[in-house]
C-alpha positions, -999 to +999 in steps of 0.1 A: +819+468+137+799+438+129+813+407+148+834+386+121+832+349+127+858+325+114+854+288+122+878+262+133+885+229+116+857+204+115+863+177+142+853+143+142+695+069+241+678+049+234+659+045+269+637+015+276+603+028+286+585+006+312+548-001+303+532+030+303+495+040+298+494+077+280+457+079+284+451+113+305+429+115+334+395+134+330+415+164+349+440+170+320+424+198+296+443+221+272+454+254+289+442+286+270+467+311+260+464+329+227+440+309+209+450+297+173+429+320+152+442+349+171+482+346+165+484+369+137+469+396+163+491+383+192+507+415+207+543+405+197+536+384+163+514+411+148+542+433+145+563+406+122+565+420+087+569+388+066+586+390+033+568+380+000+605+376-018+610+336-022+648+344-017+641+357+019+640+323+042+621+334+074+628+310+103+607+307+135+627+298+168+611+294+202+627+315+232+643+311+255+657+277+244+690+269+257+718+262+233+693+260+204+693+302+208+730+302+211+734+282+180+712+307+161+727+338+175+762+326+163+744+316+128+734+355+127+767+367+131+788+340+108+802+361+082+809+331+061+774+324+061+765+356+049+788+356+022+774+324+010+738+335+009+746+365-008+766+345-035+736+327-041+710+354-039+692+346-004+690+362+030+680+345+063+659+362+090+652+346+124+618+354+143+618+347+181+583+330+191+570+319+224+566+281+215+567+256+188+530+254+181+530+292+173+553+287+149+537+258+131+508+283+126+527+304+107+544+278+087+509+264+080+501+298+065+530+299+043+546+330+061+576+314+074+598+288+051+615+271+082+616+264+119+636+253+147+613+236+170+610+205+193+600+168+191+567+173+196+556+202+171+578+187+145+559+155+150+526+170+148+534+193+115+551+165+099+521+141+104+503+166+081+531+161+055+539+199+056+575+199+063+608+179+056+630+175+088+665+186+076+686+183+108+688+172+144+697+209+155+704+203+196+696+178+223+684+195+252+668+189+288+636+195+307+637+197+344+615+185+372+610+214+400+595+216+434+600+237+465+589+206+494+594+176+473+626+160+469+617+125+458+597+113+427+574+088+446+566+118+472+549+135+441+519+110+447+486+129+452+502+161+445+495+190+419+520+186+391+521+215+362+535+210+328+528+225+293+502+200+277+512+178+247+548+188+250+582+171+256+578+179+294+546+166+296+558+134+278+589+131+303+568+136+334+549+107+326+582+086+317+598+095+350+566+084+368+567+051+350+602+046+359+596+051+394+569+027+396+542+050+394+511+058+371+498+091+356+469+087+379+491+088+410+495+128+406+470+156+400+475+170+365+477+207+361+483+217+323+500+250+324+518+274+298+555+276+310+551+315+315+525+310+343+540+284+361+564+304+387+537+324+400+514+291+404+541+275+425+546+306+446+506+311+452+508+274+462+484+264+433+508+234+423+533+216+441+558+210+412+562+214+377+583+201+346+593+224+319+618+232+296+657+245+302+668+272+308+634+284+323+635+256+349+667+267+361+663+302+360+631+301+379+648+282+407+676+309+410+647+337+409+631+317+438+659+301+456+633+280+477+628+260+447+651+229+436+653+206+409+644+169+415+651+153+382+665+163+349+657+145+316+685+149+289+669+138+259+646+161+242+654+169+206+654+203+186+649+198+148+655+222+117+626+221+094+617+235+061+583+237+044+583+207+021+574+225-010+601+255-003+630+233+008+627+209-024+629+240-046+659+256-028+682+231-018+715+253-019+699+277+006+691+250+027+726+233+026+739+267+035+716+267+067+729+235+077+766+245+071+760+276+095+747+255+120+777+228+118+802+258+121+780+278+150+784+243+171+821+241+164+825+279+175+807+272+207+826+242+216+859+260+209+859+281+243+841+291+275+849+327+260+827+319+232+799+300+252+797+332+276+793+356+244+766+336+228+748+333+262+749+372+265+737+374+228+708+349+236+697+369+267+694+401+247+673+382+219+652+366+246+644+400+263+625+411+233+598+385+237+599+373+273+601+391+309+624+364+323+657+384+329+681+360+315+709+387+315+715+382+352+719+344+349+748+341+322+767+319+346+737+291+345+729+298+307+766+289+304+764+259+322+733+244+308+746+249+273+779+235+280+763+203+288+741+204+257+771+212+235+788+183+251+763+159+237+769+172+203+806+160+202+797+142+167+790+166+139+775+136+120+747+132+145+728+159+130+719+141+103+685+126+110+698+089+105+681+055+111+692+052+148+671+082+156+641+067+136+638+033+150+605+018+155+601+018+192+628+044+197+623+074+217+610+097+189+585+069+177+572+065+214+567+102+215+548+101+182+526+071+195+520+095+226+508+123+206+484+100+189+471+092+222+460+127+234+447+134+199+474+158+187+480+133+157+452+114+140+451+079+152+453+064+116+489+080+108+517+054+109+552+057+119+562+052+082+542+084+072+567+104+093+600+087+088+594+098+049+598+133+061+632+130+076+659+141+051+693+125+063+707+129+030+710+167+027+729+170+060+752+141+052+761+157+018+769+190+036+790+173+064+809+154+036+817+188+015+820+215+045+853+232+039+877+239+066+886+272+078+909+296+103+903+292+139+872+309+154+876+346+159+849+372+172+857+407+166+832+430+184 
């Protein structure tokens, strides 16, 4: 029997960054994985059969990603969501991807209608005018991990890895600045997250900064590793391709409603969270080799921390406070301009117009309450 989900009734940082130069040292170069022109030949993505039916909404989601994947897995099993979609003649499919830039490629090709991706890839594709940002999907974290280093200041002269141009890259520079250091005090090693564990085991790097839950799971796989610092301010955004979202507003509202119900359901009990962690681990196994199923306790803990930051459902609407000039998101935008990921002539005002708070606020205002959550396996 398919799980039946009924949802409970709806309940009711800006960090000042010290002067920081974001110019990268000459050693910082983009890493190679799958070239952008080869994404449709990717060993996993080449098997995705995208629909030409406009009423089939296909959404890309990076995995593994704490709480984002939890929320999506609950949405998949939300019977109210399925009924609402059927009523208006739509269906939704979620596709797992390895990272946000990969998803952006398929968004630009018109093969995906939506994405749930992080701050940096969202800002990049928004700077091209291709999307509208419909909701704040989650607020998560990145962690700085090492074997022999315990203090930020002891990173001086050490080789530190991070995914280039990512939120982990941004927060590494921010952490250095907050501890009286500059980017020139470390040796930069841009590297994909999937390569980081072997690199530190082989002593090719001394530390790494990357996303959760991968950072924590790596410390469990190799107990000689430990976290030095955790940054809890990275965002996930739900985006729709601009041309599609503006024509299919009711379907977008149904997606946001399902997001809200999923958050409420996850917050309702530890049992629900544990169930979603198992769903997430099973889904992640389709695309990554990290054995998440062995670390459900850790997934529960990380997600519980993330969910505690979503105490006010109204915060999913990307409102004025989030979009302040000089706030976290606008500083990330300036960072991406500095490293060449966004053209230097783009202005913050160009990005703000792509954040749509109105739709989420309308959903929040009109969402119907339901019976207490119940999942039947």
